[in-house]
N, C-alpha and C positions, 0 to 999 in steps of 0.2 A: 393358489392365491395369485391373482393377476393384479397388475398395478402396484401401488405402494400402500402401506398401512401405517397410520399414526396411532400410537397408543399412549395414554397418559395414566399415571397412578399418583395418588396424593401422599403428602407427608402425613404424619400422625403424631399425636402425643399420647403416651401410655401412662397408666397407673392412676393419674389424677389424685395423687395422695394415697388414700386408703384403698384404692382399687389395684393394689400391687399385683402385677403380672396377669390381671384379669380384665382391665378396662382400657379401651383405646378410642380415640376420637380422630377422624380424618380431618385434615386441615387444608385450606385452599393454597397450597404450595405444591408444585408438581414436578415430577421427573417425566421425561418423554422418551419414546423410542420410535424411530422411523424404520420400517422394514420394507425393503425393496428387492428387486431381482439383482443378481450378481453375487458378489462375495466381498468380505471385509468387515472389520469391526472398528468403529470410531467412538470415542468418548469426549464430550464437550461439557463445559460448564463446571459446576461445583465438583472439586476433587479430581478433575481431569488429569492433573499432573501426578496424582497419587495412585490412580487406578490403572491396572493393566488392560490394554485394549486387545485382548486375546481370549482364548478358550477358557482361561481361568476366571474371567470376569463373571461376577455373580449372576448377572442377567443372562449371559450367554449360557452358563450352566443350567439355568432354569429353562431357557429356550430349548436346549438339547433334550430335556426330559420328555418333551412332546414332539420334537421335530429333529430327532437324531439323524445325522447324515444329510440334512437338507442345506443346500447352499443358499444363503441369503446375505444381503448387505444390511448390517445392523448399526444404526447410528443412535447412540444414547446422548441425550441432552439433559443434564442434571440441574434442577433448580433447588434441590434440597441439600443443605449443608451436610457433610459427612461427619460422623462421630460426634454429633451434637445432641443426640437423643430425640431426633425428629423423624425416625423411621426411614432413613434413606435406603437401607438395605432391604427392608420389607417392600418398599415401592419398586425397587429395582427387580426384585424377585417376581413381583406381580406383573411387571412389564414383560419379562422374559417368558413367563408362563402363558400369559395371554397371547403373545406373539406366536409361541409354539403351538398353542391350541388352534389358532387360525391357520397357520402354515400347515399343520397336520390334518386340516379338514374337519376339526372338531368344533365344539362350542366353548365359549368362555363361560364356564359354569363356576360360580364363586366357591361353592363347597368343595369342588374338585381342586380348584386352584389352592385353596387353603390346605388341603390334605397333602398335595404334592409339594407345596412350598415350605411346609413346616420343617422337614429335615435340613433345608438350607438355612432357614431363619432361626430355628431353635425354640422359638416360643411364639404364640399366636397373638399376643396383645397388640403388636403393631401390624402384623400381617392381615388380621381380620378387617380393620378399617381401611387398609390399602385396597382390599378386595371388595368389600361391601359398601364402603363409604359410611358417613354418619357416625353414630355412637354405637360401639360394639362391646359386647360382653363375651369373653371367651373362657373356656374351662376344658378339663379333660374328663371324659366319662369313665365308667367302671372298667372299660377295656383299655384305658389310657389313650383313647382316641381324642384328638383335638376337636372341639366343637365351638361354634360361635353363633351369636345371634345379634342382629341389629336391633337395638332396643329403643333408639330415638333418632330423629332426623337432625336435631339441633341441640344446643346447650343454651340455657337461658341466661348465660353470662358471656361476655366477649373475651376471647383468648388473645393475649398479647405476649408474644414470645420474645424473651430477652436472650440473645444468642451471643455468648462470649467468643473470643478468638480461640480460646483454649479448647482442646478436645478431651473426651473421656471414652475409653474403650468399654464395651459391655463387660469384658472380663474384669477390668479394674473395678467397675461398679459392683459386680457380683462379689469380688474378693473383699470389698469393704463391709459386707454384711456379716453379722455374727452368726454362728451356728445355732445359738439359742437366744431366745428373748424371754423377758419376764412374762408371767401369766397375765399380769395387769396390763402390760402393753399390748399383748395379743387380744385380750378382751376389749380394750379400748378401740383398737383398729377394726375389729369385727363389727362393733357397733357403728363406727363411722362408715365402713364399707356398705352396711345395710342402708344407711342414710344416703350414700352416694348413688346406689342403684335406684332407690326410691326417688331421689331428686332428679336424676337423669330421665327416668321413665315417665315421671309425672310433669317434668318441666318446671320444678319448683326451685327457684334460686335460693330461697331461704333455707331449704334442706341442704343444698350444696355448700353453703357457707360453713356449716358445721361438719360436712363430710370430708373436707380436704385435710383435716388434721390427722396425720399418720405417725405411727410409732414403730413400724416394722422396717422401713428402709430409708426414709428421708433423714432421720437423725444421723445416720451413718454415711449416707451419700452426700449430705449437705456440704461437708468440707471440701469435696471434690469440685464444687462449682463456685466460681468467684462472685456469682451474682445472687444465688439463692439465699444465702445467709443474710446479706445486707437487706434484701427485699423483705424477707420474712421478719427481720427485726424492726423494719420501718416500712409498712405497706404504703404504697403511693396513694394519693387521693383518688377515691373512686374504686379502689380495689376491694374485692370480696375475699380474696385469698391468693395463695401462690403455691405452685407445685413444681417439683422437679420433673422435667419432661423425659420419660423413659429412664435411660441410664445417665442422663445429664450430658454436659453441664448446663444445657439450656433450662431456664426457668420460665414457666408460663404463669403470667399474672391473669387472674380471672376477675374482670372488671364488670361493674354494673353497666349495662348497655348505654345508659344515658351519660355515663361518665367516662366511657372508654377513650375518647379522643384526648381528654384532659389527662387521663392516666398515662397514655402512651407518651404524651409530650413531657410529662415529669420523668418518666423512665429514660427518655432520650437525654434529658439534661443530666440525670444522675449517673448514667452509664455510657459516656461518650465513646468508649472503645468497643462497645457491643452493638450488634444489630438489633433494633427493636422493630418487630413486625406485628401489626394487627392482622390476625389470621382467622377469617370466618371458618365455620365448619364446612367441609366439603360434603355436599349432599350425596355425591356419587363416588364410587370407588373406581377401580381400573376400568377404562373405557377405550373402545377401539373405533377408528374412523377410516374408511377406505378413501383413498385419494386417487 
């Protein structure tokens, strides 16, 4: 690799209610990595004071999987908030893997990146959209191998993220889930998940309105978010539904496209201590540019 390389990977929102651990959407909010000659590791932007700038950094560990022993200067610039349910770790892993692939003389092949990144990320619902972009469905096959497919380029509703100052760890969100659920709740969510897949693949907003209603994880994770409960109890004008983004505490309000600006303004007024971001779907996943 000669010169420098700029790599970007998008944020993502996972689950979308009933698509628990299976559905993720790439969002137009990015982490970046600049790779150049020399040596050293720097971290700037979101979470810079919390993340170690060394070999233990998640992106560096991903880089070493494909470029072990190679000296490079790695400068991470984070635009995705940490521990808010917006896929910051998945984006960072995608950055490191893509950089390692190029530094090692290989190709940035999405399926390979997903396979290599999964042991670091733990589950594919955020990693898949970080790698592929768009709307992704992920699952495990009969061999327990992670698989993913990009099923749509966009969502027929506008995503508005309400990001509180509080953080929630993935472990805490997992611990909030019960070991068993009622058959009626499982059946309800299976039906809504089918609607979710159909609505995303067909681009039907009307189907998605019904699909967001989940009974497997959101009733238990809701109390961990200071914004999800109040929004669900009183949807803002123009909203079609609300979901917890990944492990939370961020809530994503899905607004009718024509009402999105008005919806975001109301959310700004109601939650002055939170960041309210209108985030289009990112059509592309991790991308590299030579400089």
